[in-house]
PLY file of the C-alpha trace (Angstrom):
ply
format ascii 1.0
element vertex 367
property float x
property float y
property float z
element edge 366
property int vertex1
property int vertex2
end_header
21.30 44.14 5.47
21.45 41.07 2.85
18.87 38.49 2.43
20.39 35.55 3.64
18.77 33.08 1.68
19.94 28.99 1.69
19.26 26.68 -1.15
19.61 23.14 0.03
20.17 21.14 -3.02
22.38 22.54 -5.83
20.55 20.39 -8.63
18.90 22.07 -11.89
16.28 23.33 -9.85
17.93 24.57 -6.60
20.85 25.68 -8.85
18.77 27.94 -11.07
16.58 29.39 -8.29
19.78 30.53 -7.19
21.01 31.62 -9.59
17.71 33.61 -10.25
17.71 34.65 -6.89
21.46 36.07 -6.71
20.25 38.66 -9.51
18.86 40.97 -6.48
21.46 42.70 -4.69
19.27 42.09 -1.76
19.59 38.62 -1.81
22.96 36.79 -0.43
23.22 32.97 -1.05
23.81 30.17 0.14
24.30 26.75 -0.44
24.19 23.02 0.83
24.39 20.03 -0.99
26.51 16.35 0.17
28.50 16.66 -2.90
31.89 18.47 -2.22
32.25 18.83 -6.18
28.51 20.15 -7.16
29.74 23.08 -4.33
32.92 24.17 -5.42
31.31 24.44 -9.37
28.42 26.83 -8.13
31.12 29.02 -6.56
32.98 29.00 -8.98
30.30 29.67 -10.98
29.43 32.49 -8.84
25.78 30.55 -8.38
26.09 31.00 -4.32
27.86 33.39 -2.34
28.71 30.82 0.85
29.21 27.00 0.43
27.94 24.42 3.36
28.01 20.90 3.75
26.82 20.97 7.04
22.79 21.28 7.09
22.74 22.64 10.46
25.00 25.04 10.48
23.73 26.25 7.69
20.31 27.16 8.46
21.29 28.46 11.61
22.88 31.53 9.11
19.49 32.18 6.88
16.49 34.15 7.06
14.93 32.06 3.91
15.38 28.29 3.53
14.45 26.84 0.04
14.82 22.84 0.04
15.32 21.32 -3.39
15.88 17.87 -2.64
13.57 15.05 -3.76
10.46 14.52 -1.99
11.73 12.08 0.18
15.13 13.80 1.20
13.04 16.80 1.85
10.69 15.47 4.63
14.06 14.17 5.93
15.38 17.20 6.20
12.04 19.25 7.44
12.13 16.67 10.12
15.76 18.04 11.16
15.39 21.69 10.87
11.92 21.07 13.37
15.12 19.81 15.74
17.38 22.58 15.21
17.37 25.91 18.17
16.95 28.83 16.38
17.56 32.61 17.82
15.61 34.33 15.16
12.70 33.24 12.67
12.86 31.75 9.29
10.34 30.90 6.22
10.42 27.66 4.63
9.99 26.65 1.48
10.24 23.36 -1.24
10.58 22.49 -4.37
8.62 19.20 -4.73
6.03 18.41 -7.69
3.88 16.67 -5.22
2.34 18.83 -2.33
0.73 15.97 0.38
2.94 14.58 2.00
4.93 17.56 2.04
2.50 19.80 3.74
1.73 16.78 5.95
5.51 16.90 7.40
5.09 20.90 8.03
2.02 20.41 9.57
3.73 17.89 12.25
7.00 20.14 12.77
6.52 22.27 16.31
9.12 24.74 15.95
7.27 28.14 16.36
10.28 30.00 14.79
9.62 28.04 11.21
6.66 29.34 9.20
5.91 26.60 6.10
5.09 27.41 2.73
5.36 24.73 -0.18
6.43 25.38 -3.23
6.66 24.14 -6.86
8.13 26.27 -9.83
7.01 24.22 -12.86
9.49 24.55 -15.12
12.56 21.99 -15.55
14.63 20.54 -18.46
15.93 17.39 -19.55
19.39 18.00 -18.13
20.23 17.51 -14.82
22.72 18.56 -12.19
24.28 22.03 -11.10
25.68 22.51 -14.35
22.56 22.54 -16.59
21.29 25.35 -13.89
19.49 28.72 -15.40
18.79 31.88 -14.14
15.75 31.97 -16.86
14.37 29.08 -16.05
11.53 30.21 -14.53
10.78 33.02 -16.73
6.70 33.16 -17.16
6.41 29.73 -15.64
3.22 28.82 -12.88
4.73 28.72 -9.29
2.43 27.31 -7.27
2.34 27.86 -3.41
0.69 26.33 -1.56
1.09 27.66 3.05
-0.23 25.88 5.16
-3.69 26.65 7.24
-1.53 29.11 9.86
0.31 30.89 7.42
-0.10 34.63 6.93
-0.29 36.95 4.10
2.78 38.85 4.93
5.33 35.76 5.24
3.82 34.89 1.91
4.16 38.32 0.30
8.02 38.07 1.92
9.04 34.44 -0.18
7.26 35.75 -3.21
9.67 39.54 -2.89
12.31 36.81 -2.41
11.57 34.48 -5.58
10.22 37.60 -7.57
13.54 37.57 -10.06
12.31 34.17 -11.42
10.00 36.24 -13.47
7.57 33.70 -12.51
4.03 33.33 -12.19
2.61 32.97 -8.57
-0.35 30.70 -8.02
-1.52 30.03 -4.67
-3.28 26.46 -3.69
-4.48 23.72 -1.62
-2.36 20.53 -1.74
-4.80 18.62 -3.16
-6.36 20.49 -6.24
-2.36 20.61 -6.79
-1.63 16.90 -6.76
-4.96 16.27 -8.60
-3.95 18.81 -11.41
-0.47 18.29 -11.71
-1.07 14.43 -11.76
-2.93 15.00 -14.59
-1.05 17.07 -16.53
2.71 16.02 -15.97
3.19 13.06 -13.71
0.89 11.01 -15.27
1.68 11.67 -18.96
5.20 10.28 -18.17
4.19 6.90 -16.66
2.03 6.51 -20.27
5.64 7.93 -22.07
7.38 5.42 -20.14
4.47 2.16 -21.13
5.08 3.65 -24.80
8.71 3.26 -24.46
8.01 -0.33 -23.65
5.39 -1.01 -26.17
8.29 -0.17 -28.68
10.59 -2.44 -26.84
8.17 -5.31 -27.10
7.52 -4.63 -30.87
10.78 -4.35 -31.88
12.10 -8.21 -31.23
9.41 -8.48 -34.68
10.80 -4.67 -36.16
14.47 -4.72 -36.05
14.44 -1.12 -38.01
11.65 -0.34 -35.72
13.97 2.18 -33.83
15.11 4.18 -36.75
11.57 4.57 -37.64
10.72 6.10 -33.80
13.29 8.42 -34.36
10.88 10.97 -35.67
7.66 11.82 -33.80
7.60 9.04 -31.39
10.60 10.08 -29.91
9.15 13.86 -29.25
5.70 12.46 -27.19
8.32 9.62 -25.63
10.79 12.62 -25.15
10.18 13.17 -20.93
10.51 9.14 -20.42
14.30 10.12 -20.47
13.84 11.74 -17.34
15.75 10.58 -13.88
14.02 6.84 -12.89
15.00 7.56 -9.30
13.44 10.81 -9.24
9.82 10.37 -10.74
9.51 6.77 -8.23
10.06 9.60 -5.71
7.26 10.69 -7.16
5.11 8.16 -7.85
5.58 6.89 -4.05
3.96 10.15 -2.56
1.04 10.37 -5.85
0.16 6.82 -6.04
-3.30 6.73 -4.92
-3.97 9.66 -7.44
-1.81 7.93 -9.84
-3.77 4.62 -9.78
-6.59 6.72 -10.36
-5.62 8.25 -13.36
-4.39 4.57 -14.62
-7.88 3.13 -14.30
-9.58 6.11 -16.29
-6.89 5.44 -18.68
-7.64 1.94 -18.71
-11.55 3.07 -19.29
-10.93 5.05 -21.85
-8.32 3.01 -24.09
-11.46 0.34 -23.83
-13.48 2.90 -25.53
-11.01 3.43 -28.20
-10.82 -0.28 -28.81
-14.62 -0.58 -28.96
-14.49 2.04 -31.71
-11.81 0.28 -33.66
-13.21 -3.13 -33.46
-17.17 -1.79 -34.51
-15.17 0.72 -36.83
-17.09 3.51 -35.63
-15.70 6.02 -38.15
-17.92 9.47 -36.26
-17.46 8.41 -33.34
-13.69 7.87 -33.64
-13.72 11.48 -35.75
-15.70 12.91 -33.33
-13.07 11.93 -30.55
-10.11 12.87 -32.26
-11.55 16.01 -32.81
-12.59 17.09 -29.59
-8.95 16.22 -28.88
-7.65 17.93 -31.47
-9.31 21.00 -30.10
-8.96 21.02 -26.57
-5.08 20.62 -27.82
-4.85 23.09 -29.82
-6.37 25.60 -26.94
-3.62 24.64 -24.61
-0.28 26.88 -24.06
-3.08 29.81 -25.08
-2.16 32.40 -22.35
1.20 34.02 -22.16
1.79 32.01 -18.76
3.62 28.44 -19.22
2.44 25.24 -17.41
4.21 22.43 -16.24
5.05 20.68 -19.33
6.08 23.70 -22.19
4.59 24.53 -24.74
5.88 25.32 -27.95
4.88 26.48 -31.36
6.41 25.02 -34.15
7.69 25.86 -37.72
9.13 23.36 -40.28
10.99 24.22 -43.02
12.66 22.25 -46.41
16.62 23.30 -46.11
18.78 21.34 -48.23
22.14 19.28 -47.55
24.93 21.87 -47.62
26.89 23.57 -45.23
25.29 27.01 -43.69
21.95 25.93 -44.52
20.40 25.70 -41.03
22.72 28.67 -40.17
20.79 31.15 -43.17
17.39 29.88 -41.48
18.60 30.49 -37.70
20.57 34.23 -39.43
17.26 35.43 -40.61
14.78 35.10 -37.84
17.86 36.50 -35.10
17.87 39.55 -37.29
13.66 40.07 -36.23
14.42 38.89 -32.98
12.40 35.99 -32.96
13.78 33.41 -29.91
14.17 29.61 -31.15
13.51 27.41 -28.23
14.12 24.50 -30.04
15.66 23.05 -33.50
15.52 19.94 -34.61
16.34 18.43 -37.78
13.68 15.70 -38.39
15.37 12.09 -39.46
12.63 10.62 -41.78
12.39 12.38 -44.99
11.51 11.10 -48.03
13.49 13.28 -50.85
17.46 14.58 -50.47
16.27 18.02 -48.78
16.02 18.07 -45.03
13.66 19.31 -42.58
13.97 21.60 -39.78
11.44 21.55 -37.09
12.08 25.06 -35.05
9.97 25.73 -32.16
8.89 29.15 -30.53
7.37 29.89 -27.30
4.37 31.72 -28.83
1.78 32.18 -31.60
2.94 35.06 -32.43
6.29 34.59 -33.25
4.92 31.53 -35.04
3.63 33.29 -37.70
6.18 35.85 -37.75
8.48 33.45 -38.58
6.25 31.56 -40.88
6.36 34.76 -42.84
9.28 35.89 -42.49
11.20 32.81 -43.88
8.49 32.46 -46.74
8.97 36.19 -47.71
13.10 34.88 -48.61
11.92 32.29 -50.48
11.60 28.91 -47.95
9.38 26.07 -47.92
7.63 26.61 -44.70
4.71 25.26 -43.17
3.01 25.47 -39.56
0.40 23.63 -37.80
-2.91 24.52 -38.54
0 1
1 2
2 3
3 4
4 5
5 6
6 7
7 8
8 9
9 10
10 11
11 12
12 13
13 14
14 15
15 16
16 17
17 18
18 19
19 20
20 21
21 22
22 23
23 24
24 25
25 26
26 27
27 28
28 29
29 30
30 31
31 32
32 33
33 34
34 35
35 36
36 37
37 38
38 39
39 40
40 41
41 42
42 43
43 44
44 45
45 46
46 47
47 48
48 49
49 50
50 51
51 52
52 53
53 54
54 55
55 56
56 57
57 58
58 59
59 60
60 61
61 62
62 63
63 64
64 65
65 66
66 67
67 68
68 69
69 70
70 71
71 72
72 73
73 74
74 75
75 76
76 77
77 78
78 79
79 80
80 81
81 82
82 83
83 84
84 85
85 86
86 87
87 88
88 89
89 90
90 91
91 92
92 93
93 94
94 95
95 96
96 97
97 98
98 99
99 100
100 101
101 102
102 103
103 104
104 105
105 106
106 107
107 108
108 109
109 110
110 111
111 112
112 113
113 114
114 115
115 116
116 117
117 118
118 119
119 120
120 121
121 122
122 123
123 124
124 125
125 126
126 127
127 128
128 129
129 130
130 131
131 132
132 133
133 134
134 135
135 136
136 137
137 138
138 139
139 140
140 141
141 142
142 143
143 144
144 145
145 146
146 147
147 148
148 149
149 150
150 151
151 152
152 153
153 154
154 155
155 156
156 157
157 158
158 159
159 160
160 161
161 162
162 163
163 164
164 165
165 166
166 167
167 168
168 169
169 170
170 171
171 172
172 173
173 174
174 175
175 176
176 177
177 178
178 179
179 180
180 181
181 182
182 183
183 184
184 185
185 186
186 187
187 188
188 189
189 190
190 191
191 192
192 193
193 194
194 195
195 196
196 197
197 198
198 199
199 200
200 201
201 202
202 203
203 204
204 205
205 206
206 207
207 208
208 209
209 210
210 211
211 212
212 213
213 214
214 215
215 216
216 217
217 218
218 219
219 220
220 221
221 222
222 223
223 224
224 225
225 226
226 227
227 228
228 229
229 230
230 231
231 232
232 233
233 234
234 235
235 236
236 237
237 238
238 239
239 240
240 241
241 242
242 243
243 244
244 245
245 246
246 247
247 248
248 249
249 250
250 251
251 252
252 253
253 254
254 255
255 256
256 257
257 258
258 259
259 260
260 261
261 262
262 263
263 264
264 265
265 266
266 267
267 268
268 269
269 270
270 271
271 272
272 273
273 274
274 275
275 276
276 277
277 278
278 279
279 280
280 281
281 282
282 283
283 284
284 285
285 286
286 287
287 288
288 289
289 290
290 291
291 292
292 293
293 294
294 295
295 296
296 297
297 298
298 299
299 300
300 301
301 302
302 303
303 304
304 305
305 306
306 307
307 308
308 309
309 310
310 311
311 312
312 313
313 314
314 315
315 316
316 317
317 318
318 319
319 320
320 321
321 322
322 323
323 324
324 325
325 326
326 327
327 328
328 329
329 330
330 331
331 332
332 333
333 334
334 335
335 336
336 337
337 338
338 339
339 340
340 341
341 342
342 343
343 344
344 345
345 346
346 347
347 348
348 349
349 350
350 351
351 352
352 353
353 354
354 355
355 356
356 357
357 358
358 359
359 360
360 361
361 362
362 363
363 364
364 365
365 366
């Protein structure tokens, strides 16, 4: 008999999990969502096998339930599940990027039919909704599990088995260390990116061409500021204390940098920048992906003529080098255009460099 798995919330994350789990012939995927249009798309695209608009009815059919809603909504669904009369045991998980509030809600549950194992698949996209769902979204990504203290290893293994088609790398953490680490490398960068955008907006009042100049590197480093504001407010609400601590650390760091600039401390600034460079260059060297995707870039000069980009892409495709992102850099001083091609590992970066160099392209990579 197939395992009946309920995914409650069919956005990018929920839809991608459903697609991945559906690859296994042992899984039968149920989908719950408040939007009938979303459920219709999920059925038409064969992302789910059955659709439900009644949460209690869907829960009673499932052996595994994964809540893929915003944090506050997830907590509400957990409280609702706690009141449902069940005639079988259920493993309950979630996908929230803040685990403290979720584990607190889990520990308050009294329904002894439910075993909770917190989950956080650490991958995403700038796109949202069921249309953006991809079955390979979590390949090689870290998938954090935060079980309650009463959870058995056997139940954890069952959940891993259910999720194995995601091809994620599972990591078990307690909620405190999870929230601290994700705050540093995921939540806090979003806050800083938003503040940089606000700063640019203020300076635009004095420099009308600033948006055109900001189209290159500035746009890249602030890309995450384009994410869903309501989702991020929900994250900050449930992780406010940690975010406040990090902001104070950041303020202290900026005071130090300001002193370097004000006193023209050249040596101290070089050391500071060098330490940052070395640490940054060492990130993502392992095969697993982190909360923020790591990419290796190759820069290629191309002429402004039909087929120029296609020729570059075809050369790499012939060598089976997968391009994860491609961008035309807007700011150029010459008539040539520059492409930035992003691949997922250093080996492919070097292979791409060699292929293009051997075909007489002007190509560079980051040292």
